[in-house]
C-alpha positions in Angstrom: 86.8 108.1 68.1 87.0 104.4 68.8 90.2 103.3 70.5 92.4 100.8 68.8 93.7 97.9 70.7 97.0 96.0 70.2 95.8 92.7 71.7 92.7 90.5 71.0 90.4 90.3 74.0 90.9 86.5 74.3 94.6 87.0 74.6 94.2 89.9 77.1 91.9 87.7 79.2 94.6 84.9 79.1 97.3 87.4 80.0 95.3 88.6 83.0 95.0 85.1 84.4 98.6 84.3 83.7 100.0 87.5 85.3 100.2 86.2 88.9 101.7 82.8 88.1 104.1 84.4 85.7 105.1 86.8 88.5 106.2 83.8 90.6 108.1 82.3 87.7 109.9 85.7 87.3 110.7 85.8 91.0 112.2 82.3 90.8 114.4 83.3 87.8 115.4 86.5 89.7 116.4 84.5 92.8 118.3 81.9 90.8 120.1 84.3 88.4 120.8 87.5 90.4 124.4 88.3 91.0 124.4 91.6 92.8 127.2 93.8 94.0 127.3 96.7 96.4 127.5 99.1 93.5 124.7 97.5 91.5 122.5 97.6 94.6 123.4 101.2 95.3 122.4 102.1 91.7 119.3 99.9 91.4 117.6 100.4 94.8 116.9 104.2 94.3 115.2 103.4 91.0 113.0 100.8 92.7 112.3 103.2 95.6 111.2 105.8 93.1 108.8 103.2 91.6 107.5 102.3 95.0 106.9 106.0 95.8 105.0 106.5 92.6 102.9 103.4 93.3 102.2 104.7 96.8 101.2 108.1 95.5 98.9 106.5 93.0 97.3 104.2 95.5 96.4 107.1 97.7 94.3 108.6 94.8 92.6 105.4 93.6 89.0 104.5 94.5 88.6 101.4 92.3 85.4 101.3 90.3 83.9 104.2 92.3 85.5 107.4 90.8 87.8 108.0 87.9 91.2 108.9 89.4 92.5 112.1 87.7 94.5 113.7 90.5 98.0 113.2 91.7 100.0 111.0 89.3 96.8 110.2 87.3 96.9 113.8 86.0 100.2 113.0 84.3 99.9 109.3 83.3 96.9 107.0 83.1 98.7 104.1 84.6 101.1 105.2 87.4 100.8 101.9 89.2 102.2 100.1 86.1 104.8 102.7 85.5 105.8 102.3 89.1 105.9 98.6 88.8 108.2 98.9 85.7 110.5 101.2 87.7 110.6 98.8 90.6 111.5 95.9 88.3 114.1 98.0 86.4 115.8 98.9 89.6 115.9 95.3 90.8 117.0 94.0 87.5 119.8 96.6 87.4 120.8 95.5 90.9 120.8 91.9 89.8 123.5 92.6 87.1 121.9 90.0 84.8 121.0 91.3 81.2 118.9 88.2 80.6 116.6 89.2 83.4 116.2 92.6 81.8 115.1 90.8 78.6 112.8 88.5 80.5 111.1 91.3 82.6 110.7 93.5 79.5 109.1 90.6 77.6 106.8 89.9 80.5 105.7 93.5 80.7 105.0 93.7 77.0 103.2 90.3 76.8 101.4 90.3 80.1 101.0 93.8 81.4 100.2 95.7 78.2 97.2 93.5 77.4 95.9 93.8 80.9 96.2 97.6 80.7 94.1 97.5 77.6 91.4 95.4 79.4 91.4 97.8 82.3 91.0 100.7 79.9 88.0 99.0 78.2 86.5 98.5 81.6 87.1 102.2 82.6 85.5 103.4 79.3 82.3 101.5 80.1 82.3 102.5 83.8 83.1 106.2 83.4 81.8 108.1 80.3 84.4 110.8 81.0 87.3 108.4 80.5 87.5 108.9 76.7 88.1 112.6 77.2 90.6 111.9 80.0 92.5 109.4 77.8 92.8 111.9 75.0 94.8 114.2 77.2 96.8 112.0 79.5 99.3 109.5 78.1 98.9 105.7 78.8 102.5 104.9 80.0 104.4 108.2 79.6 104.3 111.3 81.7 103.0 114.6 80.5 105.0 117.5 81.9 102.0 119.7 82.7 98.9 118.6 84.5 95.5 120.0 85.0 94.9 121.4 88.4 93.1 119.0 90.7 91.5 119.2 94.1 92.1 115.5 94.7 94.6 115.0 97.5 96.5 111.9 98.6 94.5 109.9 101.1 96.4 107.5 103.4 93.2 105.6 104.0 93.1 104.7 100.2 96.7 103.7 100.3 95.9 101.2 103.1 92.6 100.1 101.5 94.5 99.4 98.2 97.0 97.4 100.2 99.9 99.1 98.5 102.1 98.5 101.5 102.4 94.9 100.2 104.6 96.2 97.3 106.9 97.8 99.8 107.1 94.5 101.8 107.9 92.6 98.6 110.6 95.1 97.6 112.2 94.8 101.1 112.2 91.0 100.7 113.8 91.3 97.2 116.5 93.6 98.6 117.1 91.3 101.5 117.6 88.5 99.0 120.0 90.5 97.0 122.0 91.4 100.1 122.1 87.7 101.1 123.2 86.7 97.6 125.9 89.3 97.7 127.5 87.6 100.7 
């Protein structure tokens, strides 16, 4: 069965190049528009922390372009790093108390991240013949409740190699900014 893609390859390639600059633009909008309160920060931060934890767990199972990650969170969703990113953004947007930022971040995810996910899946299908079977059983951006048993374990060395700690540093900077804006 040939997979069907939502985005033409030229657009997906464009989205991949635009992703980093768009991230800085989103950060600027976030800094400018955020209007946090203690309550919104208390509600949003745990959601973001859950997203960071998911990203950390995934990074400790990921050997990019060497093996197909199927253990840990990859046994439940094919894209735990992107799901984690969405949770981090949702928590920060909730903490910001700005509905327009929710619309902006949702649009950016749909228009930039979804095409990139498709590109990555095309790459993985070429690199790993077993990817097609894996994709049939594991949802792209949703979690399946049951997962196949796996011998793969979280490896701190992979977490460090994948430089996932940078996401935590970025989150701490965003929270510091929200606290500063609160005062």
